[in-house]
Structures are given as C-alpha cells and as structure tokens.
N, C-alpha and C positions, 0 to 999 in steps of 0.2 A: 193583655191581662189588666193593665191599669184602667183601660176604658171599661172593661167588664166590672171591675170593682166599683168604679164611679157609678155605673148604672145600678148596681145593687144598693148603694147608699142612697141614691136619689129615689129609687122605688120605695125604700123603707120609710122615707119622709113624705111619701104620697105623690111624688112627681112622676108623670108618665114619661117614659123614655122609648126611643125607637132604635131598633138595631139598624146599623148602617153597613152597607156592603161597598167595599172598594173594588172597582172594576179595573184591576191592575193589568190583566191580560184578558181581552174580550174577543172570544171566538177566533183565535189565531190558529192557522194550520201552516206548518213550515216543515218542509222536507229538505234534507241535505245529503248529497251524494258522496260516496266514498272518495276521499282525496280532494274534495272541494273546499274552498275557503269562502264562506258567506259572511259578508259584512252587514251588521245590524246597526242602523243609524236612526237617531231620533233625539228630540229634546229631552232634557232631564225630567224624569217623572213620567215618561211615556210607557214604561213597563219593560224596557230592554233587559235590565238586570234580573227582574222577576222571571222573565221568559228563560233567561240563561240558567237561573237556579232551578226552574222547573225541569229543564232538559237534563240537568245533572242529578235530579232527585233530592236536592236540598229543600225545595218547596213541594208540597203535595198539590195535586190537581184537584180543584173543587168540582171540575167536570172535564170530560174529554179523555183522550187516550195518549199514551206515550209508547212509541214503537222503537225498537232497536233491531236493525237488520231484518226488518219485515215482521218481527214478532212483538206482540204487545207485552210489555214488561210485567204488567199486573197478572198475566196468565201463567208466568213461569214459576216453577218451584223455587223456594227460598234460596237454595244453593246456586241455581242457575241465574236467578235474578241478581244475586250478589256479584257474581262474576261479570255479568253484563254491565252492571252499574260501575264496576271497577274500571271498565274500559272507557268510561266517560268521566273526565276530570275537569276541574275548573281552576283557572288562574285569576286571582282577585286583583282589584284595582290598586289597593294599598298593600304592597308587600310587607311593610313593617307591621301593620295591624294584623295581618294574616299569618305571621310567623311567631311561634311561641318564644317570647324573650328569654325564657329560662332554659331553652334547649340549645345545644350546639348544632352546627350544621349537619354533623354526622347523624344526629338523632332526628332532626327536622326532615331530612331527605330519606334517611334509612329506616325510620320506624315503620312506615306503611308496608314496604316490601317484606320486612321481617315478620310483621303480624300476619300478613296474608300468605306467608309461606313461599314467597318468590326467591328468597335467599335465606341462608342460615346465618347464625350469629358470626361465625368465623368468616363468612363471605361478605358481610355487610360493609366493612370499611372499603374494600376494593371496589365493591359495587357503587358506593357513593362517590368515590374518587373518579370513577369512570363517568358518572353522570355530571359531576362538576366540570370535568374537562370538556365534556360534550357541549355544555352551555357557556364555555369560555372562562371558567374559574380554575384556579390552580389547586393542587392537592394540599398545599400548606394552609388552606382556609378551612380545613375539615373541623378544627377544634374551636372555631370562632363562634361568637354569639351574634345574633342579628344586628345589634347596635354597633358592631365593629365593621359593618359594611357600608358602602355608599348606596344611594338609591338604586343605581343601575345594577350593582352587584346583588342587592336584595331581590330585585326583579328576576335575576338569573337563578337565584336560589329557589324562588317560587316556581319557576319553570322546571327546574330539576326535580323539585318535590312532586310536581304533577306528572312528570315523566317516569318517576320511580316505580310506578305500578304497571308500566308498559301499556298505556292507554292507546285507543284508536282515535278517539274524538276528544278535542280540547275546546272548552268554552272559555274564551279570553275576555274577561269583563273589564274594559278600559285598562288593558294590561300595560299600556305605555303612557297613559294620561298624566301620571305623576312625574314623568322623567323629562329632563332637558331634551331639547330638540336633537342635539348630536347623539345623545344616548338612545333616544327613540329610534333613530335610524339603525343603530347597531342592533338593538333588540328586535326590530322588525326584520332585518336581514337574518337574524338568528331563527326567527319563526319560519321564514321561507326555507332556510337550509334544513331545519328539523323536519319540515313537511316532506321534503324530497328524500331525506335520509331514512325516515321512520314511517313513511306512508301515512301521515296524519291527516285528519280532517278537522277544520276549525269552524267554530262560530265566533266571529271576531266582533265584539260589541264596542262601539266607539261613537263619539260625537264629532270626531275630527275627520272631515271628508277627505283631506289629503292622505291621511293614514289608510283609510278604507280603500281609496283608489289604488294605493300602492300595493296592497297585499291581497285584495279580494278578487275572486272570480265572478262573484255575483253579489249584488247589493240589495238589501231589503230595507225599506223605509217604514218606520213605525210611528204612529201618532196616537196618543191617548189610548193605548192598549190594543190598537188594531194595526194590521199591516195594510198600508195604503198603496204601496208599489213594490214590485220586485222585478229585477232585470239584470242581465249581464252588466258588468261594471261600466264598460264603455258606452253602452246604451243609456244607462242612467245619467252619465255625465254629458253625453252628446244630445240626447233627445228625451229629457225628462217629461213625463206625461202629467202626473198629478200636480195640482197647484201647490201642495205643500212641498213636494220635492223641488219644484221650480223655485220656491221661495228660499229653501235651504241653500241651493246652489247660487242663487243671486246674492245671498248675504255672506257667502264665503269670501275671504280675502283672496286677491289674485296678484300674481307677480308680474304685473304689466306696468309699463311706464305711462304716466298720464293721470289726469284727474279721474277719480272714480266716485260714483254715487252708490252707496251701499243701501240695499233694500232690506228692511226689517219687517218680519211678519207682525202684523198689527195685533194688538191685544195680548192677553196672557193665556197660557194653556189652561183649559177648564179643569175643575177638580174631578178626579176619578170617582169621588163619592157621588157626584151628580153630573155625569157626562151629558152633553147635549143630545137631543134626539136626532134621528136620521144620520147624516154624515157628521162625525165628530168635529170635522174641521170647518164646517159651514159658518160658524160665527166669526171666523178670521179669514175666510176665503173671499178674494175680490171677485170671484165668478159665481158666487152663491145664488141659487134660484130657489123659489118657494118649495120645490120638490126636495131640495137638499135637507131641509129641516124636518122632513117627515119620513122619507124613505132612505133606508140604509143602502149605500151602493155596494154592489158585489165586486169582489176581487176577481177580475176575469182577464183573459188573455187578449191583448190588443195587437200584438205582433209576436212572432215566434220567440218564446222564452221571456216575453215581456208582459207582465200583468199589472193592472192598475184598478183602483176602486174609486171611480169618479163618474158622476152622471153626465159629465160633458162628453164622455165617449159614446153616449147614446144619441147625441144630437146629430 
C-alpha cells in the first residue's frame, strides 16, 4: 500500500513509474503424501515462508492451482472449501508475536474450535486442558497470558492452537528456530510423537539442516523462488546433486575433531524483483556454463525419488 501511494504521488508530479513484480515463488510444483514430513530448506528470502502461507491459504496465488486430497480448492463450494482449509494449519516462527497478548491460553487455544462448532462453550475448558496436556503443558496454565510463559512453553501453546481444529496437515514455519538447542530437541520430539498419534502430515520449513535431517522423510531445496532439488533425506545428505545443495551441506558445521575449512557460497542472493535469467543460481555457481544464463533447467528425476534442476545432469 505504501509503494502504491508513493507511485500515485510521483505520477501527480509528472514522474514516470514502473510497476515491479516480486517473484517470491516462481513456477513451484510440490506434492506431499499423507503422513509424510517434507523439509523445505533454503536461504532467507528464497520464498519458503511465502510458499507455506500459500499452502495454508494465507496468501492468494497469482497463478497456479492448490489441491487438497486430489481436489482443487478453488472449485469447491464455500462451505466445503472452508472445511478443507480448516484441515490445513500453520505454526509460526515467533510464538510470542503470533499469540494475542490480551487473551488467556483458554481463549487462544479454545476460540477456533468454539467458533467452528467443534466444541460447545461448556466443553471448551476440558477440551483445551486435554490439548495442553498433549503438548506437554499442565492444566494450571489455562488462565495465563502469553507473557507469563517461557519461549518453549509459548511454542507449545502455538502447537496446541494449531491442533485445536483437528487438522490433517501442518505447515511449520521455522517453528523451533527461536528456541534454545535443548528446547528445540524437546519440541522436535513432540512433533514426531504428534505425527504418530494423530496421523499428521508436515511441511517443515527450516534453514537448519540438522533439524531437517532429524525430522524429515524428504527434503526439498529452494533457491530464489524455485525448487532446485528434491530427494529422500538420506539421499540429499549422502549424494547431493545440485551445486547449491552441495554448497549448503559443505557450509554446515560438523561435529568432527580436527581442522575444518568452511565453504561459503560466493556472492549475495539476487533480488526477487530482478532475478537472473536461465538458472537463478548461475551467478554464484562454480560450474556455470554459458547455457546456464540463458536456459532454465527443468526439475527432472535423476534417480528413483530424486529430482534435480541442473544442466550438469545433461552432460
């Protein structure tokens, strides 16, 4: 809105302006099977969170389609679409910013199931207590405000709120990034336990390769709005194919004794306002060829379940 107002002012004074388009998510196709945990990895600004918000319906699609259990959501009647979107919930990176500071936990967790008719007013308190205990919090925390919790406890409240409407699919946007390492392990183990107990499916967005390796069945690597590699977790970490994936793994800290030389990806990530032509990674790629700056590589299968978008696979 601020940018649009500025454009109106400059036009009034006779200055020409040009509308700019942010290519936050560029021709991405991603499918997730029931019960699967997919880790989405990439640098800050690559479009991970935008993709997650598009999956939950918080961001509208400028192009493309969104399917849920094989049915395009846009084709469903309003009531059915609302029920389908209720099954897709999001857990945000900063639990303190995403929790209403004026609400007590009973209202934070219990408001949505009450509004959507999942519980009655008389059942709300018991329902919330059960959810709190499921995520590792005690019933005596029911009347507390968000500021009265630690960071790990607020993260658990955020998880309970997402579970309150009985979802099938959770988008976890850097859900443990703001936590201490010891608390991260507890919350990750909670996610794994909840998946087994409730038959949940996760899109787990993170920049921490160790976290993704611990929790994910499959890893998707994203760079500047595009998916550049997708494979089962062990395949990504043992035989990475795309140069960007190789660079990410080479730059990750390792728990090995001895002198280590860390590899940094050269250059800065380009602006999504003006992404490079061809392969978006070619200005920073040590294997770039003339073809890379002209022709966009296709994401294609190079091994069973392993897809990569790199012209080196054509050589």
